[in-house]
N, C-alpha and C positions, 0 to 999 in steps of 0.2 A: 617734604614738609620742607619748607626752606627756617633754616634754626641759627641763628644771627647771632654773636654778640655784640654785647653795645660800644658805644665809640671809645675812645680812648679815654683816661680820665688819670686825673693829677695824680692821684694815690699809683694808678698803673706809671707814671715818670719816675715816682717816688721811692716805685718798690715796696709799697705797703700791702701789708693783708687786707682785701676787705672784706670778703665774707658779708655778711649780713651789715654790714656798717657802709657809710655811702661817701661818694667822693663825686665832686662835677666834673660834667666832662672839661677837657682842657680846651684850648682852641683847635690845634687839631682835631681833637674828640666830634669837635662840633662842625669841624669843614666834614672829617668823615661819615659824620650822619646824614649832613644833606645831602654828599655824593649818593649815597647810598638810598637815600629816600627817590633820588633821581632815577636811580635804576631799577628803583622798587615799583612806581611805575610801569615798569614796562612788564611785570612778571604777575601770574595769573595766578592770585590767592585770594579765598574766601573769607577768612578772619584774622585779626591779629592780634597775636595773644603778646604779654609782657608779663616777667616778674615786675614784682609791685616795688623794687628800689626804685630811687631815684635815677641812677645811670642809666637803668633798659626804658624806664616812662619817658626819658629826656631823648632817647634815640628812637621810642618809637613813635613820640610825637612825632615827629622830622617825618617819616613815612608816613604818618596818619595826612598830615596835613596835605601832603602829594596826592595822596591813593582815597582820602574820605572813609576809609576803614574806623570802626569806632577800637578805642584799645579796650582788649578783656585781660584785667591785670590776675594774674595767678601767684601767689606765694610760694607754692612749691617748686615757680621756678628759679626760687633766689640761689645764690649762690652756695657754696656749702658754708656752714656757722662755723668762724673760726673762733669761736669766745674769744677769750683773754688775750689772743695775738694780733685782734682785730686792730686796726691804725697803725701798728708794728710793723719795724721793718727785720728783717731774719736775723740781722745782728742784734736789734735793739732786742728780740725777742729773746737771744740766746744771754743776751746781755740779763735782762731780768725774768728770765724762768728758765734756767740752763737744762735743769733734768728733765721738763716736760717737753723742753725744745730736742734734747736729745731723743726722748720716745717718739716723738713726733716723726724725726729723721728714719727713723727705723720702717717707715710705712707701714705698720702694722694697719691694715684694713677696720681692726675693730678697736683702735685705741681713740679714745675722746678727747678730744680737746675740751677740758674744763670753759665746762661756760658754752660751748658746741658741741660738736659733732663729729662722729666718725666717719670714713671714707664709706664704709657698710652701708650705715642709716642715711649717709647722701644718698650712695646709689640707690638705696632702695625707694629713697623720696623721687626721685627724678625720673626712675625706668615708671615706678607708678603713675606717674602724674601723666608722662610719653603715652602712654599705652591707653589711660582715659581717653585723650585727645585722638588716639587714632580710632577709638574706637566712636567715639562721637562725632568725627570728620571723617570716614573711613571712603567716601566716595569725594571729596573733595583736598584743593591743596592748601593747608594753611602757612601762615607766617609765626616765627615765636621768637622773639627780642629776651635773650637770657645773658648768661652769663659764661667765661672759658674755662671754667671748671664742669658745667654742666655739662656745657657740649663734650669737652674731654672723658666724664665717665661713663655718657650714654656710647659715645663711639666706641668706648672699650670693650661697654658691657656687649654689644650687638656685635663688634667685631673679636669679639673674646681675646682681647688684650688683655694681659695681667694689669689688675688693678696695683700693683705694687711695685712696676718699675717706673721709673722717669720718664716722662710724656714725651712720645718717639713721636710727634707731630706739633705743627704751630697752630694754635687757634688764632687768627687776626683781628683785631677789632674790624668791626662794622663789614667786616666779611661778611657773602651767602656760604652756608654748608647747607650742602640739598640729602635728604634722607629720604627715601623711595620704601615704601610697606608694598611687599607682591602678594601679601595675602598670607604669606606664612612667617615671614621676618623681615627687616628691617636690615637695609645694605646703603650703605653710603656709598651717594650717586656725583657728589662733589664736594672739597676742601677748600674752603678758602677764596671763594668768589671774590674778587675784589671789584668796587666801582671805578 
């Protein structure tokens, strides 16, 4: 499975929580998606899945124009729902919602952001989606355009990395992460292959 984060967005640059909110790709993000699309022409995959949010759809569309694949939209591939945090920077959240932000920063996996979801809920949604895709496409390679948080949480789950510690790796925009299922379990083959 080729697991790919969307191109850079304006909110990525501004360090705003995106979640289920949306932000346009930046000029650099558009260039990233075009370079990614050119690279994907040489990759063998049968289906192209994408989160239904605009930034992933825009990234997937660049690939589809080059490869001819239809885009299959999948809402379960969305980023974590950050509820009342969406569209805000960390400083703005801390100012407007200090108690909630403090609770969030404890990294408790069962803490539900008001209007959003907990890490536990998010991980459950993502892992169930990937398991379904694995079963549906057991003998083929697929490409999935999704979000940094999705890739982060999925990688932690399969590698046994504690969901509560700060992220110990970088999930690059518009980079290919290759995961292989050997019939027993998932493993990471390549992290952050850039065009």
